[in-house]
N, C-alpha and C positions, 0 to 999 in steps of 0.2 A: 500571912499570905504564901501562897504557893506559885510556882512557875512550871510551865510545861517542860522546860528544859533543865533548870537548876532547882534542886529542892533541898532544903537543910532541914535536918531531922534532930530536934532537941535531945541532949543526952540526960533525960530525967529518970530518976530511979523509980518515979511513980509509974511510968509507962512500962507496959511488959514487953518483951522482946518480940513476942508474936504480933503485937500491934505495930511495932516499929518496922518490922519486916513486911507487913501488909501495906505500908504506906508508901511503897516504892513500885507503882503499878505501870508506870509509863516509860521507863527506861528500857532500852534494848539489852540484850545479853551482855554487848560490849560495856554499856554504862555500868551494869551491875559489878562486872569484874572490876572496873575501876574503884568501886566503892568497897572493895574487900582488902583487908590488910595482908601482910606478909605471913602472918600465923593462921590465915585462913579464916579469922573471924572478920566480920563486917565492921568497917570503921565508920560509925555515923557521923563523926565530926568532919569527914571528907565530903565536899559537895560533889553531887553528881555532874559529870561533864556532859557537854552538848553532843548529840549522836553526830558521828562523822558522815558527811555527805559524799555520795559518790560523784565523780566528776561528770558523768554522763546523765545523771537524773537528780533533780531536786525536788523536795517535797513542797507542794502547794497546799496551803491552808484550806480546810473544807469550805469556809466562807468564801474564799476567793474563787474556788472551783465552781461554787453554786452561782456566783456573779457572772462567770464566764459562760456557763450553761444557760443562764437567763438571757445574757446579751445575745447569744447565738440562737435563741429560741428553741433550744434543745428540750427544756423543761417548761411545760405548760405555756404554749404560745397562746396569747389571748388575742383572738380576732386580727391576727397580723395580715390576713390575706389582702383585704381592701387597701390598707396603708401600703402594703408591699407593692401591689400592682399598679396603684395610683403613681407612686414615686417612679416606678419602671417606666410606665407610659410617658410621663412628664421628661424623664431622662432621655427616651428614645426620640421624643419630638424634638427636644434641644439638639441631640447629636445629629439628627438628619438635617435640621436647619443650618448647623455649623458646618456639616459636610458639604451641602449644596452651595453655600455662601463661601466655601474654602477658607473658613475662619477657624484658626486654632484655638483662639480664646473661647469661642462658643462651645467648641468640641471638648475643651477642659472643663467648662461648666457642666457639660453633660456627664463627664466622668465623676465629678463630685457628687451629683445627684443620684447616679446609679446605686441601687440597694442591693445589686447582685452579689457583693462580697459576703453578706451575712449568710445566704444559704450555702454558698461554695464553702466558706470557712466551718460551717455547721457539718456538712459531709466530711471535711477533713478532720474535726474533732470526733465524729461518731466513730470513725474507723478504728483508731487505737483503743477506743473505749468499748469496742465490741458490741456498739448499739446499731447492728447491721440494718434493722427494720426501720429506725429513724434515719440511718444513711440512705437507704433507698427512697424514703419519703422525701427527704430533701434533694436527692438527685432527680427525682421526678419533678419536683418544683423547679429546680434548674432548667431542665429540658423544656417545660411548658413556658417558663419565662423567656426562654431563648427563642422559641417559636413565635410567642406573641410579639416580641421585639422585631423579629424579622418581618411579620405581618404588618405592624404599624409603619415600619420603614418602607415597605413596599408600597403601601397605600399613599403614604406622604410623598415618596418620589414620583408617583404618578401624578400627583396634583402640582407639586412645586419644582421638582427638578427637571430642567431644560438643557439641552446641548450637551457638550462633551463633560465627562466626569473630571473634576478637579483633582488636585495633587493630594488633598486630604482623604479623599477616596482610594485613589490608586496606591497611595503609599502604605495601606492597610491590606492590599491584595497579593503582596509577595513577600511573605514571612521568610526569615532564615534562622539560623542557629543562634543568633544574637538576641531575637525576640524571646526564645526559649530561656536563655540565661536571664533576661530581665523578668520573665514571669517567674522563674524559680526564686530569685531574690524578693520578688515583690510578695510572694506567698509566705516566705520565711518572715519578712517583715510584719506581714498582716497578722499572722498567728502570734507572733511575739508581741505585737502591740495589743492584741486582744487579752493575752494572758497577763502582761505586765501592765497595770493601770497607769504606772508612771509614763509609759511609752505611747499611750492611746493617741497623743496628740499628732502622731506620725501616720494615722490612718488615712487622712486625706491625701497625703502624699503617696501612699500606697495605691489609692484608688485611681490616681493619675498615671502612676507608672504602668499599672497592669491593664487598664483600659479595656473593660469587658463589653460595655455597651456600644462604643464606636464601631468595632468590628461587625456587630450585629446590623447596626445601621448600614455599613457598607455592603453587607450581604444583600439586604433589601433593596438598596440602591442599584446594585449590579444586576439583580434579577429582573428589576423592572426595566433597565436598559438593555435587556436580553444578552447579557454578557455572562455566560456560565462560567468562563475560565476565571474572571474577576471574582465572582461570587464564591467559587471554590477556593481561592486564595484567602479571602477575608474569613470565610469559615474555618479554614486551617488555622488562622491566626488565633481565632477566638478558642477553637478546641485546645490549641497549644497553651494558651493562657489558663484555661480551665483545669487542664490535667496537672500542669505544674504547680499551681496554687494547692490543688488537693494533696499532691505527694509531698510538697515542702511543708505545708501547714500539718499534716499528720506526724511528720518526723518532729517538727517543732513542739507540737502538743506533748509528745512523749518527753522529749529532752527537758522541757520546762516544768515537768512534774505535774501536768494537768491530769494524767492518768495516775490513779493510786498504785503504789508499787504492787500491792496484792492482786489488784485486778489485772494489772499488766502481765503478772507472772502466770495466772490462771487462763487467761484469754490470749496469751502469746501466740500459739499455733494458728488460730484462726485470724488473728490480726496480721500475722506475717503472710498468710495466703492472699488476703485482700489486699494488702500493701504490695504484695508482689505483682498482682494484677494491674495496679495503678501505676506501678514503676514500669511494667512492660508496654503499658499504653504510651508513657512518656517517651520510652526508648523508641517505640515504633514512630512516633511523631518527630523525634529528634533526627532520624536517619534521612528522610527527605529535606528537612531544614538544613542538615549539614551539607547535603548535595547541592541544594540551592545557593548555600554560601560559596562553595568550592566553584560552581559555575559562574557565580557573579565575580569572584576574583579572576577567574581565567579570562571572562569577556572583558574586564578592565584591562588586564595585562595584554591581551590581544589587541585592543584598541589603542593603547599606548605604543605598542610595537609597529602597528600599521601607520600610526601618525608619524613616528620617527622615520620609517622607511619613506613616506610621502615627502617628508621635509627635506631628507637628503636627496631625494629625486628631483624635487623643484630647484634646490640649490638657490642661486641668486634670482630666480624667476620670481617677480612680485605677484602675489596673489590676494584676492580680496577674502576668500574663504576656501576652506577644504571640508568636505563631508565625506566621511568614511563609515559605511555601514555593513553589517555582517548579516547576510540573509539567513533564513532558516535552512536552505539547501547548501550552505557553505559558501555561497558566493559572496565575494567582497566587491562593494560598489563604492567607486572613488569619483566624487564630483569635485571639479576645480572651477573656481570663478576668478578670472584674471583679465587685466588689461592688456596682457601680451598674447602673441600668438602661441598656439599649441606647440608643446616639444614631444620629442619621441616617447611614446608610452610603453616601449618594450622593455626598457630597464626597470620600470616600476613593476611590470608584470613579473619579470623574472625575479625581482628581489622579494615580492610577496609570496610568489611559489616556493622560493627557496626558504623562507621563514615558516610558512604555514602548510606546506607540502605541495608536491608537483601535481597533485589532482585538483588543486584550488583553482576555481574559476574567477577570473577578474574582469569586471567591467568598469571602464573608465569613461568619464564625460568631461569635456573641456568646455566651459561657457566662457566666450570673449566678450568682455564688457567694454562698451565704448565711453570713452571719456568725453564729457560734456564741456566743450570750450566755447567761449564767448569772446567776440572781438568788439571793439568800440571804434566806429568811424565818425570822424568830424565832418560834418556837412560844410560844404563851402559857405562862405559869408553871402555870395550873391549868386542866385539862381535865376536863369532867364529860361522861361517856359518856351517849348517849341510850339510850332504852328498845329502839329498833330496833338498835342497836349491841351492847347486851348480849345481846338475844335471837340475833343473828347469831353472836356468839362462842360462845354456849353450844351452838347447834346444829351449828357447825362442829367443836367438840370431840366432840359425840356421833357425828357422821358418821365422824370419823377413827377413833374407837374401834370402830365398826361395822365399818369395812373391815379394822381390823386384829383379826379375831376369833379369830386363833390357827390358822387352818387352814393347809394347805401352800402354798396360792396367796396367802396374805395379804401377803407382802412384795412381790408384783408389783402390787397394787392401788394406786390413787391417785385422789384427788378432783381432778377437772379443772375443774369449775365448780359454784358454789353460789350460789344465789339464792332469797330469801324473798319472796313476794309474797302479801300478805294472810296466810291461813291454809295456803298452799301452799309446800311447800319443793320447789324444782326443782333436782335433783341430776344432774350428769353425772360419771360415773365409768368407770373402765376397769382392765382386769386380764386375766391369764391365766385361762382357764376361765370357769365360769358365774359370775354375780353372786351375792353373799350374799343372805339372805332380806330382802325389803322389809318383811315383817312383823315382823321382829326389829329393824328399824330404827324402825318406827312404835312398837312397844312401848317402846323405849328413850327415845324423845322424849316419849311420854306419862308414863313414870315419872320423868324428870328435869324436866320442864317443867309449869307451870300451865296453859298454853295448848295446845290441841289442834291438831295440825298434820297436814295430809295430805302424804304423800310422792308425787313424780313422778320416777322414776328413769330415766335414759338410760344404758344400759350398752354399752361397746364392749369387745368380747372381743378381746384380743391373743393372738398366737402367738409362740412361741419359734422363731427362724430360726437355722439352723445357719450357721457360719462358711463352710462349704464352698460354693463357687460352684456354681450349677446347671450342668448340662451343656448345652451349645449345641444348639439345635434345628438340623435341616438347613435350614430357612428363614433362621435367623440366620446360619449359615455361608455360605450364598449371599450375603445381604446385605452381610456383612462383606468377603467377597473382592470383591464387586462394587463397594463403596465404595473399596477400595483401587485396583482397576482404573480406575475412573472419575476419581479424584483424580490418580492419576499421569498418565492421559492429558490431562486438563484443565490442569495446571499449565503445560506449555510453551505451550499455545495461548491463554493469557490469558483463560480462561474459568472460571467458578465453578460447582462442583457445588451445586445448590440442593435437589434432593430425589432419593431413590432409593426405588422401590417394587417390590415382588415378590410375586405372589399364588401362587406354588408352581410355576408353569410359565412365565409370562412376566414380563419385568422391563421398567421404564420409569426412565430416567435424564433429570432435567430440569437443564439448564445455562444460565447466563447470561453475556452478554458484549456486546461492541460489535460484533463480526462473527461470522458463521455459521462454525463449523470444520467440518473434514471428520471425520466420525465413523465412516467405513467401517473403519478399523483397530480402534476400540473395540468395534464391534458384531461383527466378525469373531472377535476374541480372546475376547470374553465368551461368544458362542454356542458357541465350540469348547472352552473350557476351564471354563466354569462352569455355563452352561445346558445340561441334557442333553435336547435335543429342543425346547426353548423358544426363544423369540425376544426380541430387545432392542430397544426404541424410544427414541430419543433426541430430547427435546424441547429447543427452544432459545429463551431469553427474551432478547430484544434490549433493552439498556440505553442510553437516551438521556439525556444531561445537559443541561438547560435552565436556564441561569442567568437568575435575575429578581432584582429589588431591590425587591419590593412588602412583604417582611416585614422585621422588624428582627433576625431570629435567624439567616437564612441566605438566600443568595441563589441556591441550588442546588436545582433540581427535578428529580426522576428519573421518567421514563415508561417503562413496561415493555410489550413487545409479544412475544407468543408465536409462535413459528415452529417447525413440525414438521419436523425433518431426517430424511428417510426412508433408512433404510440402503440 
């Protein structure tokens, strides 16, 4: 028997030296040198040694290489499209449901179902093998699969997602440099587990760590919620994972010996160029992620510094809660809730400006909370009612009997107020239909009481209202549609709809904000689709924030100026 690494040549005089020499075809030059004696003649009794392996590259058996290429569908993929897109669709459905339910367990299930790792690793394997046509083919598959996933997520979000977006969505819309590190490590692990059959059990963990499908689901949900900023953040996270896996996987496929040494040597220039492009993409992604990480650290440090200053300013003052927020314009808003009276706010403003710069604007608000106190008073053991109390109780009973005189509307009548001033009974009552006879009430009072009283009745007639909603008038329809158009137009322009009026022909919309928006589109759409022959006028109210420190409750003063924006 012979072996690929160690081969023994029998020293038989019947074999010719030529045949013995030809029986050593597999060893490298270094192996043949080890089989030569000191006198220059080959020593056939010495076994051939194993070839020395370089530390950066190991040789992968041909059978193992074929196995990897078959698993990644690089060679002869057999009708994989239906299976791939079926599993991808199911994984997106599970991911969107988990994101909408804010359930981490369901989202993890979607990660395990997702088949996207296979084409991504196929791209990573084709690059060092210089199979660039196959790499482009699988890259197009990844792009189409990503677009399909976003479309499915958008449709499902329109049907099932309601209300504010949960933390499972928002947590995937603000990636930083740590997400890139995780993606690189997951790419290394995925490629290594693919090459090494004994490490393939780690692939589910790789799928959970890198999470390709949930970010795509978050993109679709954010787009349906009309939040382009969150959608861009989730798409950046997905692109980060994608590029990092391709780069890390390509390197691992080279190091583990997946690429034959001779092929690697002949295709090295082209492979290096393509690999450099992928590395440049990863570096380009890493720059904004690094900046995001730095900004997050700075915001956290600023919040801690501001909290420390607020605590020192409050000192022994007891507070229920403190809220500190940093606005986009650099303003610091401090809201204090306390049972105690407000204290001087100037030291707080000075300390914050000293910490964050003299140009920092500070707004403070002190909300004084009232303590709820209850006292218990023991009633006397013996109470003697006065004559006024006895008279009031008697009149109250007579009035109630008078209201419940047995008529068909008696059950709807009620006594709203009763007061006795001198000899006058002032009664407020209400009910469906006309009031009962005041003369009958006077007669009852005279018959039951020894004192003669005069009755002053105030009757409020009530009407039964049907449960059916009244039909909408044409003016109400116009106002409702106009309100919808105006608020849809105002939201992306950072203005607020203050008032809408309509006199049957012309309409007026009043908006407020910091800058005058262009209302041409709103006027044109409203006059064409809502107002039949009428016109629309848009009035603008400018809002200016002026910070003062003259009061103890707030340091923010608002001035409004009205500007007419002519269409």
